[in-house]
C-alpha positions as CSV (number, residue, x, y, z in Angstrom):
1,M,-0.1,0.0,0.1
2,N,1.1,3.6,-0.9
3,N,0.9,5.9,1.5
4,K,2.9,8.4,-0.2
5,P,0.4,11.6,-1.0
6,E,-0.2,11.9,-5.0
7,I,-2.0,14.1,-7.0
8,I,-3.9,13.2,-10.0
9,I,-5.5,15.2,-12.4
10,Y,-8.8,14.7,-13.6
11,K,-10.4,15.7,-16.6
12,T,-13.5,15.7,-18.6
13,P,-13.2,14.7,-22.3
14,D,-14.4,18.0,-23.4
15,G,-12.0,19.7,-21.4
16,Q,-14.6,21.7,-19.5
17,T,-13.8,20.2,-15.7
18,K,-10.5,19.8,-14.8
19,I,-10.2,18.6,-11.0
20,D,-6.8,17.6,-9.1
21,V,-7.3,14.7,-7.1
22,H,-5.3,14.2,-4.0
23,M,-4.7,10.3,-3.3
24,Q,-3.2,8.7,-0.6
25,G,-3.4,5.2,0.7
26,E,-6.7,3.6,-0.8
27,T,-8.7,6.4,-1.6
28,L,-8.7,9.8,-3.0
29,W,-9.8,13.2,-1.4
30,L,-11.3,16.4,-2.5
31,T,-12.3,19.9,-1.1
32,Q,-15.7,21.0,-0.9
33,A,-15.1,23.3,-3.7
34,Q,-13.9,20.3,-6.0
35,I,-17.0,18.5,-5.1
36,A,-18.8,21.2,-6.0
37,E,-17.1,21.6,-9.2
38,L,-17.6,18.0,-9.9
39,F,-20.9,17.6,-9.6
40,E,-21.6,21.0,-10.7
41,R,-23.2,22.1,-7.7
42,D,-22.9,25.6,-5.7
43,I,-20.5,25.2,-2.8
44,S,-23.4,25.5,-0.7
45,G,-25.3,22.8,-1.9
46,V,-22.3,20.8,-0.8
47,S,-21.7,22.0,2.5
48,R,-25.2,21.3,3.5
49,H,-25.5,17.7,2.0
50,I,-21.7,17.1,3.6
51,K,-23.6,18.3,7.4
52,N,-26.3,16.2,6.6
53,I,-24.2,13.5,6.1
54,F,-22.2,13.8,9.1
55,S,-25.2,14.8,11.2
56,E,-27.4,11.9,10.1
57,A,-24.5,9.3,11.1
58,E,-24.7,8.1,7.6
59,L,-20.7,8.4,7.7
60,D,-18.1,9.1,10.6
61,P,-16.5,12.4,10.1
62,K,-13.0,11.0,12.3
63,S,-12.3,8.5,9.3
64,N,-13.8,10.7,6.1
65,L,-12.1,14.2,7.2
66,Q,-8.1,15.1,6.5
67,N,-6.9,18.8,7.3
68,L,-3.9,19.4,5.2
69,Q,-1.6,22.1,4.6
70,I,-1.3,23.5,1.0
71,A,0.7,26.0,-1.0
72,N,-0.4,29.5,-0.8
73,S,-2.7,28.7,1.9
74,D,-2.4,30.4,5.6
75,K,-4.3,27.5,6.9
76,P,-5.2,23.8,6.5
77,V,-7.8,23.1,3.8
78,V,-10.6,20.6,5.1
79,F,-10.6,17.3,2.1
80,Y,-13.0,14.9,2.3
81,S,-13.2,11.1,1.5
82,L,-14.4,9.3,-1.4
83,D,-16.8,7.8,0.9
84,V,-18.3,11.6,1.3
85,I,-18.0,12.3,-2.2
86,L,-19.9,9.2,-3.2
87,A,-22.5,10.0,-0.8
88,V,-22.9,13.7,-2.4
89,G,-23.1,12.5,-5.7
90,Y,-26.0,10.5,-4.2
91,R,-27.9,13.3,-2.4
92,V,-27.2,15.6,-5.9
93,K,-28.4,12.8,-8.1
94,S,-25.5,13.5,-10.3
95,K,-25.3,11.6,-13.7
């Protein structure tokens, strides 16, 4: 198992959406802004879905959140696991 963080770039065939994906271990991690871009939704809607996912105990925040320091940021940025990304996708009825 590779625990060293990696960055993978996802780009749609039409080139309209490009997301830098943070891979660590066996899962990938995205910020709220990246999840919003992926599902073509507002950040506020994604934020509400994430809040509900955790408040309804669908997922445990301890194992599905990661605070990472990234370049050009004064404070750590919250990244969400693939499980959260999939749960949000289900809630927004993404294609």
